[in-house]
VEXDREN-2710 file (C-alpha; in Angstrom, 1 decimal):
% VEXDREN-2710
k/r/px/py/pz
1/MET/-7.0/0.0/9.3
2/SER/-11.3/-0.5/9.1
3/CYS/-11.5/2.9/7.5
4/GLY/-13.6/3.4/4.6
5/VAL/-14.5/6.7/2.6
6/GLY/-17.8/7.8/3.4
7/GLY/-18.2/11.0/1.0
8/PHE/-15.7/13.1/-0.6
9/THR/-15.5/17.3/-1.0
10/ARG/-13.4/20.1/-1.8
11/GLU/-13.5/23.4/-0.7
12/GLN/-10.1/25.7/-2.0
13/ASP/-7.2/24.3/-0.5
14/VAL/-9.2/21.8/1.8
15/GLU/-10.0/18.2/0.8
16/ILE/-12.8/17.1/3.2
17/THR/-12.8/13.1/3.8
18/ASP/-15.6/11.3/5.2
19/VAL/-14.2/8.6/7.1
20/ASP/-16.4/5.4/8.1
21/ASP/-14.7/3.9/10.9
22/ALA/-16.0/0.3/11.3
23/GLY/-14.3/-0.3/14.3
24/THR/-16.6/1.9/15.6
25/GLY/-19.4/2.3/13.8
26/LYS/-19.1/6.4/13.4
27/THR/-18.1/8.9/10.4
28/PHE/-15.5/11.3/11.2
29/LYS/-14.7/14.8/8.7
30/VAL/-10.9/14.6/8.0
31/PHE/-9.8/17.9/6.8
32/TYR/-6.6/17.8/4.8
33/ASN/-5.0/21.0/3.3
34/ILE/-3.4/20.4/-0.1
35/SER/-0.4/22.7/0.2
36/THR/0.4/22.1/4.0
37/THR/-0.7/18.4/4.2
38/ALA/-2.0/19.4/7.8
39/ALA/-4.9/17.0/8.5
40/ASN/-7.7/17.4/11.4
41/CYS/-10.2/15.0/12.4
42/THR/-13.7/15.5/14.2
43/CYS/-12.9/12.8/16.4
44/LYS/-10.3/15.4/18.5
45/LEU/-7.6/12.5/19.1
46/PHE/-4.5/14.7/18.8
47/GLU/-6.0/17.5/20.5
48/SER/-6.8/15.5/23.6
49/LYS/-4.2/12.9/23.6
50/SER/-1.6/14.4/21.2
51/LEU/-1.8/11.5/19.1
52/LEU/-2.4/10.8/15.6
53/CYS/-5.8/9.2/15.1
54/ARG/-6.4/6.4/12.3
55/HIS/-8.6/8.6/10.1
56/ILE/-5.4/11.4/9.7
57/LEU/-3.1/8.0/8.8
58/TRP/-5.7/6.6/6.6
59/VAL/-6.3/9.7/4.7
60/TYR/-2.6/10.5/4.5
61/SER/-2.0/6.7/3.1
62/GLY/-4.7/7.5/0.6
63/LYS/-3.1/10.8/-0.4
64/GLY/0.6/9.1/-0.7
65/VAL/2.0/11.2/2.5
66/ARG/5.3/9.7/3.2
67/SER/6.2/11.9/6.1
68/ILE/4.2/13.3/9.2
69/THR/3.8/17.1/9.0
70/LYS/6.0/18.5/11.9
71/ILE/3.5/20.0/13.7
72/TYR/2.5/16.3/14.8
73/ILE/5.7/15.4/16.2
74/LEU/6.1/16.6/19.6
75/SER/9.2/16.7/21.6
76/ARG/8.1/14.1/23.8
77/TRP/8.6/11.7/20.6
78/THR/11.9/13.1/20.0
79/LYS/15.7/11.8/21.3
80/ASN/15.5/15.0/23.2
81/ALA/13.1/13.7/25.8
82/LEU/16.0/11.8/27.0
83/ILE/17.5/14.4/28.4
84/SER/17.2/14.7/32.4
85/ASP/18.1/17.6/34.2
86/ARG/18.3/15.8/37.6
87/ASN/21.9/15.3/38.8
88/VAL/20.7/12.0/41.5
89/VAL/23.2/9.3/41.3
90/ASP/21.1/6.4/41.5
91/ASP/22.3/2.8/40.1
92/ASN/19.3/2.2/38.2
93/ASP/16.6/5.2/38.4
94/PHE/18.8/8.0/37.5
95/VAL/22.0/9.5/36.3
96/ASN/24.9/11.4/37.5
97/SER/25.4/14.4/36.3
98/ASN/28.4/13.6/33.6
99/GLN/25.9/11.4/32.2
100/THR/23.6/13.9/31.6
101/ASN/25.8/16.5/30.3
102/LEU/26.9/13.7/28.0
103/SER/23.2/12.8/26.8
104/LYS/22.9/16.8/26.1
105/VAL/25.9/16.6/23.9
106/TRP/25.1/13.8/21.9
107/SER/21.5/15.0/21.6
108/GLU/23.0/18.8/20.5
109/PHE/25.5/16.6/18.3
110/HIS/22.5/14.3/16.2
111/GLU/20.3/17.7/15.7
112/THR/22.9/19.5/14.3
113/VAL/24.2/16.6/12.0
114/SER/20.9/16.0/10.8
115/LEU/20.4/19.7/10.2
116/LEU/23.6/19.5/7.7
117/LYS/21.8/17.1/5.4
118/THR/20.8/19.7/3.2
119/ALA/23.7/22.3/4.4
120/PRO/26.8/23.5/1.7
121/ASP/29.9/20.9/2.5
122/VAL/31.9/23.2/4.1
123/HIS/29.6/23.5/7.0
124/VAL/30.2/19.8/7.5
125/GLU/33.9/20.1/6.9
126/GLU/33.9/22.6/9.4
127/LEU/32.1/21.0/12.2
128/SER/34.6/17.6/11.2
129/ARG/37.3/19.7/11.6
130/HIS/36.2/21.2/14.9
131/LEU/35.6/18.0/16.3
132/VAL/38.7/16.4/15.6
133/GLN/40.7/19.6/16.9
134/PHE/38.6/19.6/20.1
135/ARG/39.5/15.8/20.6
136/GLU/43.2/16.3/20.1
137/LYS/43.2/19.1/22.6
138/ASN/41.1/17.5/24.9
139/CYS/41.2/13.8/24.9
140/PRO/45.0/12.7/23.7
141/GLN/45.1/9.4/25.0
142/ALA/41.6/8.4/25.1
143/GLU/40.3/4.9/23.5
144/PRO/37.3/5.0/21.4
145/LEU/34.0/4.1/23.0
146/THR/32.6/0.3/22.7
147/LYS/29.2/0.4/21.1
148/ASP/27.6/-1.0/24.5
149/GLN/29.6/2.4/26.1
150/GLU/28.0/4.8/23.3
151/MET/24.4/3.4/23.8
152/GLU/25.1/3.9/27.8
153/MET/26.0/7.6/27.2
154/LEU/22.7/8.3/24.8
155/LEU/20.3/6.5/26.8
156/GLY/21.5/7.9/30.1
157/CYS/21.4/4.8/31.3
158/SER/23.9/1.5/32.2
159/ALA/23.1/-1.5/30.8
160/CYS/21.8/-4.5/32.3
161/LEU/24.6/-7.1/32.3
162/THR/22.9/-10.1/33.3
163/LEU/19.9/-11.6/31.4
164/ARG/17.7/-13.8/32.9
165/PHE/15.3/-16.3/30.9
166/PHE/12.5/-17.5/32.5
167/LEU/10.9/-21.0/31.4
168/PRO/7.5/-22.2/31.6
169/PRO/7.2/-25.0/34.4
170/ASN/7.5/-28.4/33.1
171/GLN/4.1/-30.0/33.0
172/THR/3.5/-33.6/32.8
173/ILE/0.7/-34.7/30.7
174/ARG/-1.3/-37.6/32.4
175/ALA/-3.6/-40.1/29.8
176/VAL/-7.0/-40.3/31.4
177/GLU/-8.8/-43.8/31.1
178/LYS/-11.7/-43.9/30.1
179/ASP/-14.2/-46.1/31.6
END
């Protein structure tokens, strides 16, 4: 990234960095809160387009921040954004209600499992026990899904079965004689 430090000050828990952006030729102020790792930039890209600007990312990189604060992770960037409430059946555009419900279940499952990373082992064992009991009661004869079927269920649409590769046209090279 084409950024550099133009100046640096600190006011209590907030570090203010003047970031020189060589790409635009302008200087922006990034306000970095040490305790929360939240940052604001005077370019206002996040406020206007909900995207972190390179100035904040540059400061984060310099501070050694390895994960983005949750306030910057909007729901449209998460797996939950895939969930559609439309029940229109169309092979290409929309998913049927069963696929929609399965997509919701996948989202709930993944969110729950991610929350269990820091939970006591007894909670993980309880979830596993409930899943096994549910499967034995409701789908005793069901065969496991293939990876393609799992991906289709997770994404809520069917995979393209035929792939077409387009090659550039054959070109012949002619030698041009000079007089």
